C-alpha positions in Angstrom: 0.0 0.0 0.0 1.2 3.5 -0.9 0.8 6.1 1.9 0.5 9.8 1.8 2.5 12.1 4.1 -0.5 12.4 6.4 -0.9 8.6 6.5 2.8 8.2 7.4 2.5 10.9 10.1 -0.4 9.2 11.7 1.4 5.8 11.6 4.5 7.3 13.2 2.5 9.6 15.6 4.3 12.7 14.5 3.4 16.0 12.7 3.2 16.1 8.9 6.1 18.6 8.9 8.3 16.0 10.7 7.7 13.5 7.9 8.6 16.1 5.3 11.8 16.8 7.2 12.7 13.1 7.4 12.1 12.7 3.6 14.3 15.7 2.8 17.1 15.0 5.2 16.5 11.9 7.2 16.6 9.2 4.5 12.9 8.3 4.7 12.2 6.7 1.3 9.5 8.5 -0.8 8.7 9.4 -4.3 6.5 12.0 -6.0 3.3 11.3 -7.8 1.6 14.3 -9.4 3.6 16.6 -7.1 2.7 14.7 -3.9 4.9 12.4 -1.9 4.0 8.7 -1.7 5.6 6.3 0.7 5.6 2.5 0.5 4.2 1.1 3.8 6.7 -1.8 4.0 9.6 0.5 3.4 8.3 2.9 6.0 8.0 0.1 8.5 11.6 -1.0 7.8 12.9 2.6 8.0 11.0 3.3 11.3 12.3 0.0 12.8 15.9 0.9 11.9 15.4 4.3 13.6 13.6 2.7 16.6 10.6 4.8 15.9 7.2 3.3 16.9 5.0 2.4 14.0 1.3 2.1 14.7 -0.3 -1.0 13.3 -3.9 0.1 14.1 -5.0 0.7 10.5 -3.4 -2.6 9.3 -5.1 -4.6 12.1 -8.5 -3.1 11.2 -8.0 -4.0 7.6 -6.9 -7.5 8.5 -9.9 -8.1 10.7 -12.3 -7.2 7.8 -10.5 -9.4 5.2 -12.1 -12.7 4.4 -9.8 -15.6 4.9 -9.0 -17.4 1.6 -9.3 -21.1 1.1 -6.2 -23.0 0.2 -7.6 -23.8 -3.2 -8.2 -20.1 -3.9 -4.7 -19.2 -2.8 -3.2 -21.9 -5.0 -5.2 -20.6 -8.0 -3.9 -17.1 -7.4 -0.3 -18.2 -6.7 0.0 -20.8 -9.4 1.2 -24.5 -9.6 4.5 -25.1 -11.4 6.3 -28.2 -12.5 10.0 -29.0 -13.1 11.3 -26.0 -11.3 15.1 -26.1 -11.5 17.7 -25.2 -8.8 20.7 -27.2 -7.5 20.9 -25.3 -4.2 18.5 -23.6 -1.8 19.4 -20.1 -2.9 19.2 -21.0 -6.6 15.9 -22.7 -6.0 14.4 -19.8 -4.1 15.5 -17.4 -6.8 13.7 -19.5 -9.4 10.6 -19.5 -7.2 10.6 -15.7 -6.7 10.9 -15.4 -10.5 7.7 -17.4 -10.9 5.6 -15.5 -8.4 2.7 -13.5 -9.7 3.6 -10.2 -8.1 2.7 -6.5 -8.9 5.4 -4.6 -10.8 5.9 -2.5 -7.6 7.3 -5.4 -5.6 11.1 -5.7 -5.4 11.8 -9.3 -6.1 15.4 -9.1 -4.8 14.2 -7.8 -1.4 11.7 -10.7 -1.3 14.5 -13.2 -2.1 16.7 -11.9 0.6 13.8 -12.0 3.1 13.2 -15.7 2.2 16.9 -16.5 2.6 17.0 -14.7 5.9 14.1 -16.8 7.2 15.9 -20.0 6.1 19.0 -18.9 8.0 17.0 -18.8 11.2 15.7 -22.3 10.7 14.9 -24.5 7.6 11.3 -24.4 6.5 11.6 -28.0 5.4 8.8 -29.7 7.3 9.6 -33.3 6.3 8.5 -35.9 3.7 10.1 -33.8 0.9 8.0 -30.7 1.5 9.2 -27.1 2.4 7.2 -24.0 3.2 9.5 -21.0 2.4 8.0 -17.8 3.7 8.9 -14.4 5.0 8.8 -13.6 8.7 6.9 -10.3 8.1 4.3 -10.1 5.4 4.9 -6.3 5.2 8.0 -7.1 3.2 5.8 -7.7 0.1 2.8 -5.5 -0.5 0.1 -7.5 -2.3 -3.6 -7.2 -2.2 -4.5 -10.8 -2.9 -3.3 -13.7 -0.7 -1.6 -16.5 -2.7 0.3 -19.7 -2.4 2.7 -20.8 -5.1 3.2 -24.5 -5.3 6.4 -25.8 -7.1 7.4 -29.3 -8.0 11.1 -29.4 -8.4 13.0 -30.9 -11.3 15.3 -32.8 -8.8 15.3 -33.1 -5.0 17.3 -30.4 -3.2 19.1 -30.7 0.1 17.2 -28.3 2.3 18.2 -28.9 5.9 14.8 -30.4 6.7 14.0 -31.7 10.1 13.9 -35.3 8.9 17.0 -34.9 6.8 15.3 -35.7 3.6 15.8 -33.6 0.4 12.9 -31.4 -0.7 10.9 -32.0 -3.8 7.9 -29.8 -3.2 7.7 -26.1 -2.2 4.7 -24.2 -0.9 5.4 -20.4 -0.9 2.6 -18.3 0.8 2.4 -14.6 0.4 -0.1 -12.5 2.4 -1.2 -8.9 2.8 -1.2 -9.2 6.6 -0.2 -11.5 9.5 -3.7 -12.8 10.1 -3.9 -14.2 6.6 -0.3 -15.3 6.7 -0.9 -17.5 9.7 -4.1 -18.8 8.2 -2.4 -19.9 5.0 0.4 -21.6 6.9 -2.2 -23.5 8.9 -4.1 -24.6 5.8 -0.9 -25.8 4.1 0.2 -27.7 7.2 -3.2 -29.4 7.4 -3.1 -30.3 3.7 0.4 -31.9 3.7 -0.7 -34.2 6.6 -3.7 -35.5 4.6 -3.0 -38.9 3.0 -4.8 -38.2 -0.3 -3.3 -34.8 -0.7 0.2 -36.2 0.1 -0.3 -38.9 -2.5 -1.0 -36.2 -5.1 2.1 -34.3 -4.1 4.2 -37.4 -4.4 2.8 -38.2 -7.8 3.0 -34.5 -9.0 -0.7 -34.6 -9.7 -2.5 -32.4 -12.3 -3.5 -28.9 -11.3 -7.2 -29.7 -11.3 -6.6 -32.7 -9.1 -4.6 -30.7 -6.6 -7.2 -27.9 -6.5 -10.1 -30.4 -6.0 -8.2 -32.1 -3.2 -7.6 -28.7 -1.5 -11.3 -27.9 -1.8 -12.2 -31.2 -0.2 -10.1 -30.3 2.9 -12.0 -27.2 3.6 -14.3 -27.4 6.7 -18.0 -27.4 6.0 -19.6 -23.9 6.4 -21.8 -23.5 9.4 -25.5 -24.0 8.9 -27.6 -20.8 8.4 
């Protein structure tokens, strides 16, 4: 999301003129659109964190609470299912995955790649049985409006530092507009990879329609009216 100076001032709990001063001399990243400054929310969050300036999440939390949680099938449709994705090492593989993601032109793919690699340095996202869930620690790194999960079947297994020591052959990469949706998608993926039918489809590199149907079948029944 692109913020105005007034939006940024509210998020940082400062006066508008303070934001202008930070833009002009304090290194706050901003650009002009029709003569007005615009500020990327993720970049503002990172800048404020580096300066130890409090960043209010009130607006984001309100937006997150109103957003409908997507099903795994919906997120897979928006993220795409890809086959024979090449990469001999984890960094090479994640670079290939980032290149496949359906992202807005405004998203910096290199920043996303570095965020994914940083998460892997903390602990491998290999969850076992040849599956990994590479994801960023903070969804604010990537500003997207539509939640998505990109599913990739690898051309060859890759050593990934998984908990069970097995190489990885399948990657689920979730991207979310906020933490609430992020945690929801991680939960739905974790549920799916424990289901025997869904696991069999992953092992067999099933067709897109088969995988989507299996994902839909895992969704809980809606409550009665």
